[in-house]
C-alpha positions in Angstrom: -3.9 11.1 50.2 -1.5 11.4 52.5 -0.7 7.3 53.1 0.3 7.6 49.6 2.6 10.8 49.7 4.4 8.7 52.7 4.6 5.8 50.0 5.8 8.5 47.0 9.5 8.5 48.0 10.1 5.3 48.6 8.4 4.7 45.1 10.2 6.7 43.4 13.5 5.5 44.9 13.0 1.5 43.3 12.0 3.6 39.9 15.5 5.3 40.0 17.5 1.8 40.8 14.9 -0.1 37.7 16.0 2.7 35.3 20.0 3.5 36.4 21.0 0.2 37.5 18.6 -2.9 36.6 18.0 -1.9 33.1 21.1 -1.1 32.1 22.0 -4.5 33.5 19.6 -6.6 31.9 20.6 -4.7 28.5 24.3 -5.4 28.8 23.4 -9.1 29.3 21.2 -9.0 26.1 23.9 -7.7 24.2 26.7 -10.3 25.8 24.4 -12.9 25.5 24.1 -12.0 21.7 27.9 -11.6 21.2 28.6 -15.0 22.4 26.0 -17.2 19.7 27.4 -14.9 17.4 30.4 -16.1 17.5 32.3 -17.8 14.5 35.4 -20.1 13.2 38.3 -17.2 12.4 36.8 -14.7 14.7 40.0 -12.9 16.7 38.8 -13.0 20.5 40.1 -11.9 24.2 39.1 -12.9 26.8 38.4 -11.3 29.8 41.6 -12.8 31.5 43.2 -11.3 28.5 44.1 -14.5 26.7 44.4 -12.9 23.0 43.5 -16.0 20.2 41.7 -16.5 17.3 38.4 -19.1 17.5 38.7 -23.0 16.0 36.6 -24.6 17.5 32.9 -24.0 18.8 30.8 -26.8 20.8 27.3 -25.8 20.7 27.0 -29.3 23.4 28.6 -28.0 25.9 28.9 -24.0 25.2 32.2 -23.6 25.1 35.2 -22.8 22.3 38.7 -23.7 21.8 40.9 -20.9 20.9 43.8 -20.7 19.0 46.7 -18.7 20.6 50.6 -18.7 19.6 51.6 -21.4 22.2 48.5 -24.0 21.8 44.8 -24.5 21.5 42.8 -23.9 24.4 39.4 -24.8 25.7 36.9 -21.6 27.5 33.6 -21.1 28.0 32.1 -18.6 25.6 31.1 -16.1 28.4 34.8 -16.2 29.5 35.2 -13.8 26.1 35.1 -10.1 26.3 32.5 -8.6 24.1 34.5 -4.5 24.5 38.0 -5.7 23.9 37.0 -8.5 20.9 35.3 -5.7 19.1 37.8 -3.3 19.7 40.1 -6.2 18.0 38.1 -7.1 15.1 37.2 -3.2 14.4 40.2 -1.3 14.9 39.2 1.6 13.3 35.7 2.5 15.5 38.2 3.3 18.2 39.7 5.8 16.8 38.4 9.5 17.1 
């Protein structure tokens, strides 16, 4: 019982790290992957670098999309689109409190 007691704090530390850091990060990655898969033509999006535009075309072969901006069309990887900012842009009533 004494050996288990000395390992108990280490085990508890790993449990806390898993539930407060690893599990939420995996959940967020799953949500971002689902968001990128559900993109469709005509969606207004914001990239992680701050570029605003509308999706003109999606390419499933190389997992990219073409975003139409006021200055022209640009090709981006789907992972470059910001999930939170794009949701706020498409649903402005949810942001207001």
